[in-house]
Backbone as a printed PyTorch tensor [residue, N CA C, xyz], in Angstrom:
tensor([[[ 11.8990, -19.3410,   7.7220],
         [ 12.2900, -20.5030,   7.4670],
         [ 13.5540, -20.4140,   6.1190]],

        [[ 14.0270, -21.5150,   6.4730],
         [ 15.3330, -21.3790,   5.3420],
         [ 14.6740, -21.8320,   4.0060]],

        [[ 15.1140, -21.8150,   2.7250],
         [ 14.7010, -22.6840,   1.9190],
         [ 15.1330, -23.9300,   1.8470]],

        [[ 15.7790, -24.4490,   2.2730],
         [ 16.1090, -26.0190,   2.2670],
         [ 15.2580, -26.4370,   3.3370]],

        [[ 14.5550, -25.9770,   4.3520],
         [ 13.4180, -26.7540,   5.3530],
         [ 11.9860, -26.2340,   4.4740]],

        [[ 11.8140, -26.2240,   3.2190],
         [ 10.4740, -25.5620,   2.8240],
         [ 10.1400, -26.7800,   2.3790]],

        [[  8.9930, -27.4360,   2.1750],
         [  8.3750, -28.4960,   1.4300],
         [  8.8130, -27.9950,  -0.3010]],

        [[  9.2530, -29.1730,  -1.0490],
         [  9.3900, -29.0770,  -1.8390],
         [  8.7940, -28.3220,  -3.0080]],

        [[  7.1550, -28.6990,  -2.6680],
         [  6.2180, -28.2030,  -3.7100],
         [  5.7380, -26.8960,  -3.4830]],

        [[  6.4230, -26.4370,  -2.1170],
         [  6.1360, -25.1100,  -1.8470],
         [  7.4130, -24.1640,  -2.3760]],

        [[  8.5670, -24.7850,  -2.2200],
         [  9.6950, -24.3040,  -2.4980],
         [  9.8700, -24.2030,  -4.4840]],

        [[  9.1980, -24.8530,  -4.5620],
         [  9.1200, -24.6210,  -6.4510],
         [  8.3090, -23.0840,  -6.9200]],

        [[  7.1270, -23.1390,  -5.9210],
         [  6.1870, -21.5680,  -6.0650],
         [  7.4300, -20.4660,  -5.7850]],

        [[  8.1140, -20.6750,  -4.7310],
         [  8.7770, -19.5500,  -4.2850],
         [ 10.3060, -19.2930,  -5.0650]],

        [[ 10.2860, -19.9860,  -5.9850],
         [ 12.1500, -20.2360,  -6.6180],
         [ 12.3200, -19.0980,  -7.7670]],

        [[ 10.8640, -18.8220,  -8.3750],
         [ 10.8510, -17.4410,  -9.1530],
         [ 10.6180, -16.3420,  -8.4270]],

        [[  9.9580, -16.2960,  -7.0090],
         [ 10.2000, -14.7990,  -6.6440],
         [ 11.7720, -14.6460,  -5.7590]],

        [[ 11.6870, -15.8070,  -5.0060],
         [ 13.2770, -15.7830,  -4.7100],
         [ 14.4260, -15.1410,  -5.5640]],

        [[ 14.3660, -15.5300,  -7.2880],
         [ 15.0770, -15.4440,  -7.6290],
         [ 15.2710, -14.0870,  -8.2450]],

        [[ 13.9170, -13.1570,  -8.0460],
         [ 14.0940, -11.9280,  -8.5600],
         [ 14.0110, -11.1280,  -6.9400]],

        [[ 14.3910, -11.4140,  -5.9760],
         [ 14.5550, -10.4250,  -4.5940],
         [ 16.2000, -10.3260,  -4.4680]],

        [[ 16.3260,  -9.1700,  -4.5220],
         [ 17.6500,  -8.8290,  -4.2870],
         [ 18.1360,  -9.2390,  -2.9230]],

        [[ 17.1100,  -9.2360,  -1.7970],
         [ 17.8760,  -9.4970,  -0.5560],
         [ 17.3410, -11.0460,  -0.2250]],

        [[ 18.1430, -11.9500,  -0.2460],
         [ 17.3850, -13.7170,  -0.6270],
         [ 17.6530, -14.2740,   1.2220]],

        [[ 16.9930, -15.1550,   1.3390],
         [ 15.7910, -15.8870,   1.2040],
         [ 14.7010, -14.8700,   1.2490]],

        [[ 13.6190, -15.3560,   1.3100],
         [ 12.3230, -14.8700,   1.9670],
         [ 12.7700, -14.2050,   3.4130]],

        [[ 11.9540, -12.9860,   3.7820],
         [ 11.8630, -12.8090,   5.0730],
         [ 11.5850, -13.7820,   6.3470]],

        [[ 11.9030, -13.5170,   7.2520],
         [ 11.7700, -14.2070,   8.4070],
         [ 10.9320, -13.2240,   9.3110]],

        [[  9.7620, -13.7760,  10.3090],
         [  9.0660, -12.8680,  10.7560],
         [  9.6220, -11.8480,  11.5590]],

        [[ 10.8070, -12.1730,  12.5070],
         [ 11.6180, -11.1480,  13.0640],
         [ 12.2130,  -9.9100,  12.3400]],

        [[ 12.2610, -10.1130,  11.0510],
         [ 12.4770,  -9.0470,   9.9990],
         [ 11.4700,  -8.2130,   9.9390]],

        [[ 10.4330,  -8.6930,   9.9220],
         [  9.2710,  -8.0260,   9.9900],
         [  8.7240,  -7.0850,  10.8860]],

        [[  8.6370,  -8.0220,  12.2020],
         [  8.2430,  -7.5460,  13.2730],
         [  8.8530,  -6.2170,  14.3120]],

        [[ 10.2650,  -5.8250,  13.8580],
         [ 10.6460,  -4.4640,  14.0630],
         [  9.7420,  -3.0320,  13.4290]],

        [[  9.4240,  -3.7130,  12.2040],
         [  8.3100,  -2.2650,  11.5040],
         [  7.3320,  -2.3920,  12.1340]],

        [[  6.4050,  -3.7000,  12.4580],
         [  5.2600,  -4.1180,  12.8270],
         [  4.9870,  -3.1640,  14.6450]],

        [[  6.2100,  -3.3110,  15.3370],
         [  6.3990,  -2.7010,  16.8270],
         [  6.4230,  -1.5620,  16.7660]],

        [[  7.2210,  -0.8580,  15.9810],
         [  7.5860,   0.6730,  15.8140],
         [  6.3930,   1.1960,  15.5220]],

        [[  5.3200,   0.4960,  14.3540],
         [  4.1920,   1.2760,  14.1010],
         [  3.1180,   1.2450,  15.2530]],

        [[  3.2440,   0.5510,  16.1130],
         [  2.7270,   0.4360,  17.3460],
         [  2.9830,   1.1140,  18.6700]],

        [[  3.6540,   1.8560,  18.2250],
         [  4.3310,   3.0920,  19.4200],
         [  3.7040,   4.1540,  19.3880]],

        [[  3.7620,   4.9200,  20.1580],
         [  3.4670,   6.5490,  20.2430],
         [  4.2620,   7.0520,  19.2950]],

        [[  5.3580,   6.9450,  19.0460],
         [  6.2730,   7.7860,  18.2680],
         [  5.9170,   7.3250,  16.3870]],

        [[  5.1310,   6.6260,  16.2220],
         [  4.8070,   6.3460,  14.9870],
         [  2.9010,   6.9920,  14.9680]],

        [[  2.6250,   7.9530,  15.9740],
         [  0.9550,   8.2600,  15.6220],
         [  1.0410,   9.1370,  14.6670]],

        [[  1.8080,   9.7940,  14.1880],
         [  1.3280,  10.6180,  12.8210],
         [  1.5760,   9.9080,  11.6940]],

        [[  1.9980,   8.8950,  11.8010],
         [  2.0560,   8.1720,  10.2110],
         [  0.3390,   7.5010,   9.8560]],

        [[ -0.1780,   7.9050,   9.2570],
         [ -1.4830,   7.1640,   8.7520],
         [ -1.1970,   7.3220,   7.0740]],

        [[ -2.0820,   6.2670,   6.8560],
         [ -2.3600,   6.0090,   5.3570],
         [ -1.1130,   5.6970,   4.5550]],

        [[ -0.3140,   4.9810,   4.9740],
         [  0.9510,   4.4600,   4.4270],
         [  1.1910,   3.5060,   4.0500]],

        [[  1.5260,   3.2130,   2.3750],
         [  2.0700,   1.6370,   2.5100],
         [  3.6710,   1.6830,   2.5610]],

        [[  3.6680,   0.6040,   3.7990],
         [  5.4460,   0.5990,   3.4110],
         [  5.7680,  -0.7230,   3.2820]],

        [[  6.5530,  -0.3880,   2.1570],
         [  6.8800,  -1.9110,   1.6310],
         [  8.1750,  -2.6130,   2.2100]],

        [[  8.0430,  -3.7840,   2.3380],
         [  9.0620,  -4.3340,   3.3780],
         [  9.3400,  -5.6240,   2.5530]],

        [[ 10.1110,  -5.5420,   1.5830],
         [  9.9310,  -6.7680,   0.4280],
         [ 11.3040,  -7.0370,  -0.3340]],

        [[ 12.3540,  -6.9810,   0.8120],
         [ 13.4680,  -7.5130,   0.3850],
         [ 13.9030,  -6.8580,  -0.9730]],

        [[ 13.5650,  -5.7430,  -1.2000],
         [ 14.5800,  -4.7190,  -2.4030],
         [ 13.4640,  -5.3850,  -3.6810]],

        [[ 12.6360,  -5.9980,  -3.6540],
         [ 11.9440,  -6.6000,  -4.5630],
         [ 11.2830,  -5.8900,  -5.6000]],

        [[ 10.6260,  -5.0010,  -5.0140],
         [ 10.1310,  -3.6570,  -5.7310],
         [ 11.2390,  -2.5380,  -6.2770]],

        [[ 12.3440,  -2.5810,  -5.6750],
         [ 13.0560,  -1.4530,  -6.0120],
         [ 13.9750,  -2.2670,  -7.4330]],

        [[ 13.5300,  -3.2750,  -7.4950],
         [ 14.2180,  -3.7460,  -8.7920],
         [ 13.6630,  -3.6450,  -9.9810]],

        [[ 12.2030,  -2.9010,  -9.4810],
         [ 11.3080,  -2.5010, -11.1530],
         [ 10.6770,  -3.8850, -11.4540]],

        [[ 10.4430,  -4.8920, -10.3260],
         [  9.6150,  -6.1660, -11.1130],
         [  7.9890,  -6.1850, -10.3280]]])
């Protein structure tokens, strides 16, 4: 959902988050689904106990 499509009250809650996220706007489901799909494949069978951050570089900025 694009920011201009959001309900104004929800947009007010997301504005501070979006201002600190280098890759704006907030991710769309299809931007996350590739990782989820990969993790479901046999090729990812050896990946265990990991936290994979998909946050548009939010944590890379030290926030």
